[in-house]
Structure formats: C-alpha cells, structure tokens
C-alpha positions as CSV (number, residue, x, y, z in Angstrom):
1,M,0.0,0.0,0.0
2,I,2.6,2.6,1.1
3,D,6.0,2.7,-0.4
4,R,9.2,3.0,1.6
5,D,9.8,6.7,0.8
6,L,6.3,7.7,1.8
7,R,6.4,5.5,4.9
8,S,9.5,7.5,6.1
9,E,7.3,10.6,6.3
10,F,5.4,9.1,9.2
11,V,6.2,8.4,12.9
12,G,3.9,5.4,12.8
13,I,1.3,3.8,10.5
14,R,-1.7,1.6,10.9
15,E,-2.8,0.0,7.7
16,N,-6.1,-1.7,6.9
17,K,-7.9,-2.8,3.7
18,Y,-9.5,0.7,3.2
19,G,-6.3,2.7,3.6
20,F,-4.2,3.8,6.5
21,E,-4.0,6.0,9.6
22,A,-0.7,7.6,10.5
23,L,1.1,10.1,12.7
24,T,3.3,12.7,11.2
25,N,5.4,15.6,12.4
26,N,5.2,17.4,9.0
27,V,1.5,18.1,8.2
28,Q,2.3,20.5,5.4
29,K,4.3,18.0,3.5
30,I,1.6,15.3,3.9
31,K,-1.0,17.9,2.6
32,S,1.2,18.6,-0.4
33,I,1.6,14.9,-1.2
34,F,-2.0,13.9,-0.8
35,D,-3.8,17.2,-1.6
36,R,-7.6,16.6,-1.0
37,E,-7.2,12.9,-0.6
38,V,-6.2,13.1,3.1
39,V,-8.1,13.9,6.3
40,I,-5.9,15.4,9.0
41,E,-6.9,15.5,12.6
42,K,-5.0,16.7,15.7
43,A,-3.4,13.8,17.5
44,T,-4.3,13.0,21.1
45,L,-1.8,12.1,23.7
46,E,-3.0,8.5,23.4
47,D,-2.4,8.6,19.6
48,I,1.2,9.9,20.1
49,M,2.0,7.3,22.7
50,L,0.5,4.5,20.6
51,Y,2.3,5.4,17.4
52,T,5.6,6.2,19.1
53,V,5.7,2.8,20.8
54,R,4.6,0.8,17.7
55,G,6.6,2.8,15.2
56,N,6.0,1.9,11.5
57,K,4.3,-1.4,12.1
58,S,0.9,-2.4,10.8
59,A,-1.8,-2.9,13.4
C-alpha cells in the first residue's frame, strides 16, 4: 500500500484494507503529497503514545 519513501514521512502507520492512519510531524508535507485525498486530525496524547511505541508497524 505505502512505499518506503512515503512510509518514512510518518512516525507510525496503521494500515487496513481501506487505507491507513498515520502520525506525522510534518503536516504541510503530507498535505502537499495527498492534496484533498487526506483527512488530517489533531493527534491526542494517546495517539502519540501508541504510534511512538509501535513505530511503522501495521496494526
């Protein structure tokens, strides 16, 4: 689903059959890559902890 170069733009990723959820520290770059095909929400503390612990592993 996500190639290695794109994967490196995220702190952590959770993929599923419909797409993926991810945590990034560069929102502007992600917006420029995906344009209107992305929904960006502010991360909660729980999100940050989950993605930091799991890293770039699929859930």
